[in-house]
C-alpha positions in Angstrom: -7.5 -118.4 43.9 -7.9 -115.9 46.3 -10.5 -112.7 44.8 -10.4 -111.0 48.2 -9.0 -107.3 48.7 -4.9 -107.0 50.0 -4.6 -105.8 53.0 -2.8 -102.8 50.7 -6.5 -103.1 48.7 -9.0 -101.9 51.3 -6.4 -99.3 52.7 -6.8 -97.6 49.1 -10.7 -98.0 49.3 -11.2 -96.6 52.5 -9.2 -93.7 52.2 -10.3 -93.1 49.0 -13.8 -93.0 50.6 -12.1 -91.2 54.0 -11.5 -88.3 51.0 -14.3 -88.4 49.3 -16.1 -87.6 52.2 -14.0 -85.1 53.3 -13.4 -83.4 50.7 -17.9 -84.2 48.7 -19.6 -84.3 51.4 -23.7 -83.4 50.9 -24.0 -80.4 51.4 -21.3 -80.3 47.9 -23.0 -83.2 46.0 -26.6 -81.0 46.3 -23.8 -77.7 45.9 -23.5 -79.1 42.6 -27.1 -79.3 41.6 -28.1 -76.0 42.1 -24.2 -75.4 40.4 -22.9 -78.2 37.9 -19.7 -76.5 36.8 -17.1 -77.8 38.3 -15.0 -76.9 41.2 -11.4 -77.0 39.5 -10.0 -76.3 43.1 -11.2 -80.1 44.3 -10.2 -81.3 40.8 -6.7 -80.1 41.7 -7.4 -81.5 45.2 -8.4 -84.9 43.7 -5.0 -85.0 41.3 -2.7 -84.4 44.7 -4.2 -87.3 45.8 -3.5 -89.4 43.3 -6.7 -90.4 41.5 -5.6 -89.2 37.8 -2.1 -90.1 38.0 -3.1 -93.4 39.9 -1.4 -95.7 37.6 1.0 -93.5 35.9 4.9 -95.2 37.0 6.2 -93.7 40.4 8.3 -92.8 37.9 6.6 -90.6 36.1 5.3 -89.5 39.5 2.4 -91.5 39.7 1.7 -94.0 42.0 2.1 -97.2 39.8 -1.2 -99.3 40.6 -3.0 -101.1 38.3 -6.7 -101.7 37.0 -8.2 -103.4 39.7 -7.0 -100.3 42.6 -7.9 -98.6 39.8 -11.9 -100.2 39.9 -12.1 -100.2 43.6 -11.2 -95.8 43.2 -14.3 -95.1 40.9 -16.7 -97.9 42.8 -16.0 -94.7 45.0 -16.1 -91.4 43.4 -19.5 -93.7 42.0 -21.3 -93.8 45.8 -20.0 -90.0 46.2 -21.9 -88.6 42.6 -18.7 -87.6 42.5 -19.2 -84.9 38.7 -16.8 -84.5 35.9 -15.3 -86.8 33.1 -13.1 -88.8 36.0 -13.0 -91.3 33.5 -11.5 -88.9 31.1 -8.5 -87.8 32.7 -7.5 -91.3 34.8 -7.6 -92.8 31.7 -5.7 -90.0 29.9 -3.4 -88.7 32.9 -0.5 -89.8 31.0 -0.8 -88.9 27.6 -2.0 -85.1 28.3 -0.1 -82.3 29.9 -1.6 -80.8 32.8 -4.0 -83.6 32.8 -2.9 -86.1 35.8 -2.5 -82.9 37.8 -5.6 -82.0 37.6 -4.2 -78.1 35.8 -6.5 -79.2 32.7 -9.8 -81.0 32.8 -10.5 -83.6 29.7 -13.8 -85.0 28.4 -13.9 -88.2 26.6 -16.6 -88.9 23.4 -17.5 -91.7 21.7 -16.6 -91.0 18.2 -19.2 -93.7 17.6 -22.4 -92.8 19.3 -25.2 -90.7 18.0 -25.6 -88.5 19.4 -21.6 -88.0 20.1 -22.0 -86.3 23.0 -19.4 -83.9 25.2 -19.9 -83.7 28.8 -20.2 -80.1 31.6 -18.5 -78.8 27.7 -17.8 -75.0 30.0 -15.3 -76.4 32.4 -12.8 -78.6 29.8 -10.1 -77.5 27.8 -9.9 -80.3 25.3 -11.7 -82.5 23.8 -11.0 -86.4 22.9 -12.8 -88.2 20.5 -12.8 -92.4 20.1 -13.9 -93.1 16.6 -14.0 -97.1 15.9 -17.1 -99.3 18.0 -16.4 -102.4 19.8 -13.0 -102.1 22.2 -11.3 -104.3 20.5 -11.3 -102.7 17.2 -8.9 -101.3 15.7 -9.8 -97.0 15.7 -8.4 -93.3 16.1 -8.0 -90.8 17.9 -8.3 -87.0 17.8 -7.8 -84.1 19.4 -9.9 -80.4 19.4 -9.7 -77.0 21.6 -13.9 -76.5 23.2 -13.5 -73.0 20.4 -12.6 -75.3 17.4 -15.6 -77.7 18.0 -19.2 -77.0 16.2 -21.6 -77.8 19.5 -25.7 -77.0 20.3 -27.2 -77.5 24.0 -28.4 -81.7 25.1 -31.1 -80.9 27.5 -29.6 -84.1 30.1 -31.0 -85.9 32.6 -28.4 -85.6 35.8 -28.3 -82.9 36.2 -24.9 -83.3 37.2 -23.5 -83.6 34.5 -24.5 -80.8 31.6 -24.2 -82.1 28.3 -24.1 -80.4 24.2 -24.2 -82.8 21.4 -21.2 -82.4 18.8 -22.5 -81.3 15.6 -18.9 -81.0 13.9 -15.8 -81.8 15.3 -13.9 -82.1 11.5 -11.4 -80.2 12.7 -9.8 -82.1 15.4 -5.6 -83.0 15.0 -4.5 -87.3 15.0 -3.7 -88.5 17.9 -1.2 -90.7 16.9 -0.1 -92.7 20.7 -3.6 -93.4 21.8 -4.3 -96.8 21.9 -8.4 -96.5 21.0 -9.7 -99.9 21.6 -8.2 -100.3 25.7 -9.0 -96.4 25.9 -12.8 -98.0 25.2 -12.1 -101.3 27.5 -10.8 -99.5 30.5 -13.7 -96.4 29.8 -16.5 -99.2 30.5 -15.1 -100.9 32.9 -14.4 -97.6 34.6 -17.8 -96.9 34.1 -19.4 -99.8 35.2 -17.3 -99.4 38.7 -19.1 -96.4 39.2 -21.9 -98.2 38.8 -21.1 -100.2 41.5 -20.4 -97.8 44.1 -24.2 -95.7 42.6 -25.4 -99.7 43.2 -24.0 -100.6 46.3 -24.3 -97.1 48.0 -29.0 -97.4 47.4 -28.5 -100.5 49.0 -27.6 -98.6 52.4 -30.2 -96.1 51.7 -33.4 -97.8 51.4 -31.5 -100.0 54.2 -31.4 -97.1 56.6 -34.3 -96.0 55.5 -36.4 -99.2 56.3 -35.3 -99.2 59.9 -35.5 -95.8 61.1 -39.1 -95.3 59.2 -42.1 -96.6 60.6 -45.7 -97.9 60.0 -48.2 -99.5 61.6 -46.3 -99.3 64.5 -43.1 -101.1 63.4 -40.2 -100.6 60.8 -41.2 -101.3 58.0 -38.1 -103.6 57.3 -39.6 -105.6 58.9 -42.4 -106.2 56.7 -41.6 -108.9 54.2 -42.6 -107.2 50.3 -39.5 -104.4 51.6 -37.6 -107.5 52.5 -37.3 -109.4 49.5 -36.8 -105.3 48.1 -34.0 -105.3 49.4 -32.6 -108.1 49.0 -32.6 -108.8 45.6 -30.7 -105.2 45.6 -27.8 -106.8 47.4 -27.8 -109.4 44.9 -27.5 -107.2 41.5 -24.7 -104.9 43.8 -23.0 -109.0 44.6 -22.8 -110.0 41.5 -21.8 -106.6 40.0 -18.7 -106.4 41.9 -18.1 -110.4 41.3 -18.0 -109.3 37.6 -16.1 -106.3 38.2 -13.8 -106.8 40.2 -13.0 -110.1 37.9 -12.8 -107.8 35.0 -10.6 -105.9 35.9 -8.3 -108.3 37.1 -8.6 -110.3 33.2 -8.8 -107.7 30.9 -10.7 -109.0 28.8 -13.0 -107.1 26.2 -15.5 -109.5 26.9 -15.8 -109.7 30.6 -15.5 -105.6 29.9 -19.0 -106.1 28.6 -20.3 -108.3 30.5 -19.1 -105.9 33.7 -20.9 -103.6 32.3 -23.9 -105.1 31.7 -24.4 -106.6 35.3 -23.1 -102.8 36.8 -25.7 -101.1 34.3 -28.7 -103.1 35.1 -27.7 -102.9 39.4 -27.4 -99.2 39.1 -30.6 -98.6 37.3 -33.0 -101.2 39.2 -31.4 -101.1 42.4 -31.8 -97.1 42.2 -35.6 -97.8 41.2 -36.0 -100.1 44.5 -34.4 -97.5 46.3 -36.7 -95.0 45.6 -39.9 -97.5 46.2 -38.1 -98.3 49.7 -38.1 -94.1 50.7 -41.9 -94.1 49.0 -43.7 -91.1 48.4 -40.1 -88.9 49.9 -38.1 -90.9 47.5 -39.8 -88.5 44.5 -39.0 -85.6 45.8 -36.4 -82.9 44.5 -34.4 -83.4 47.9 -34.0 -86.6 48.0 -30.6 -88.5 47.3 -31.8 -91.1 45.6 -33.1 -89.9 41.6 -29.8 -88.7 41.6 -28.8 -92.1 41.8 -31.7 -92.8 39.1 -30.2 -89.7 36.6 -26.3 -90.9 36.4 -27.0 -94.7 36.3 -29.0 -94.2 33.4 -27.0 -91.6 32.1 -23.6 -94.1 32.5 -26.0 -97.0 31.1 -25.8 -95.7 27.6 -21.8 -95.2 27.3 -19.5 -97.1 26.1 -21.9 -99.6 25.0 -25.7 -100.1 26.0 -27.4 -103.3 27.2 -28.0 -104.2 23.5 -24.9 -104.2 22.8 -23.2 -105.9 25.4 -26.0 -108.5 24.7 -25.6 -109.4 20.8 -20.8 -109.6 21.7 -21.6 -112.5 24.8 -24.8 -113.7 22.2 -21.9 -113.4 18.7 -19.5 -115.0 21.6 -21.7 -118.6 22.5 -22.2 -119.3 18.7 -18.2 -119.1 18.4 
C-alpha cells in the first residue's frame, strides 16, 4: 500500500503554503501578537481559497476533497501559526450559514471540559457547544449567540489566542443535525495536524539557526550536542506525521487519539528544543519560537489531553 502523497495532494500543500506566506507573513504574525483581533478580510480570503469549504461537495459550492487533504491544509496553518477558530470554521462550514464563505466566524466549544473555554470571544458570531466526553460517545450540541453566554476573563498563554471562560451557557438551542462524535474526532485530528505543522516548522527554525550561528569559529550545528537535539526533533516530527496521516486515512477514533498524543508531544518538545538551540535569544519576545511553544501548549489541552489518550489506549490494549 502506497501512503505517499499524490501529485494533487502535494500541489494542495504547496499552494496552501504559498497562500499563507503571501497573506500571513511574519509582519502580519507580529502585528497579530500586538492586536489579536481577527482580520475578517483575511478570513474571507481564506474562505475564497476554499479553506473552510474544502470538504463540501462541489454541488454545494465546496471543493469536494477529503479528510487527508484537510489534514495537509491544517498542517500548513499550524506551520504559519495562523490564528482563529479555524477548526470550527472548517467543520461547521456545511452546517452554519455564512461560515463557508467567511462571512461568519463560529467557535466550537468543548462543553465537557473544565473549564469550558471560548477562543476569540470578541470576534465570534456564534458559539457551538459539544457535550459528551470521548470522540465515539454520543453527545449533544447546542448553539448560542455570544450575547446569550455568560463569560469571565481568562488569561491565555498564547498572545495570539484570546480566551474567555464560559460560566453559563444554559440558554442555547439544540443543534439536532450535528454528528457530535464525528465533530469531536475530527476536531482532535485537525488540531493534531496543526501541531504537526508547528513541530516541523520548529525543526527548520532550529536547523537554520544552527547553520548560521557560530561559536569558537564554527557553526553550532557542527557540535554534537546540537546535532542530537535537531535529530531528535526531526524524529518526533516524522513519527507524528506518520500517525496523523494514517489517522486521516482510517478516521478511527483510537488512531486519532494516538495521533493527537504524538503530535502534541512533537509540537511542545520541538519548540522547547528549538528554544534551546537558539540559546539566550530564544527567550526574547522578538524571537518567534516562543509563539510556537505557547500555541503548542494551548492546543495540547484541547480536544483530549495526553492523559486521556493514554488511558484510552491502555483500555484498548486490555480489551
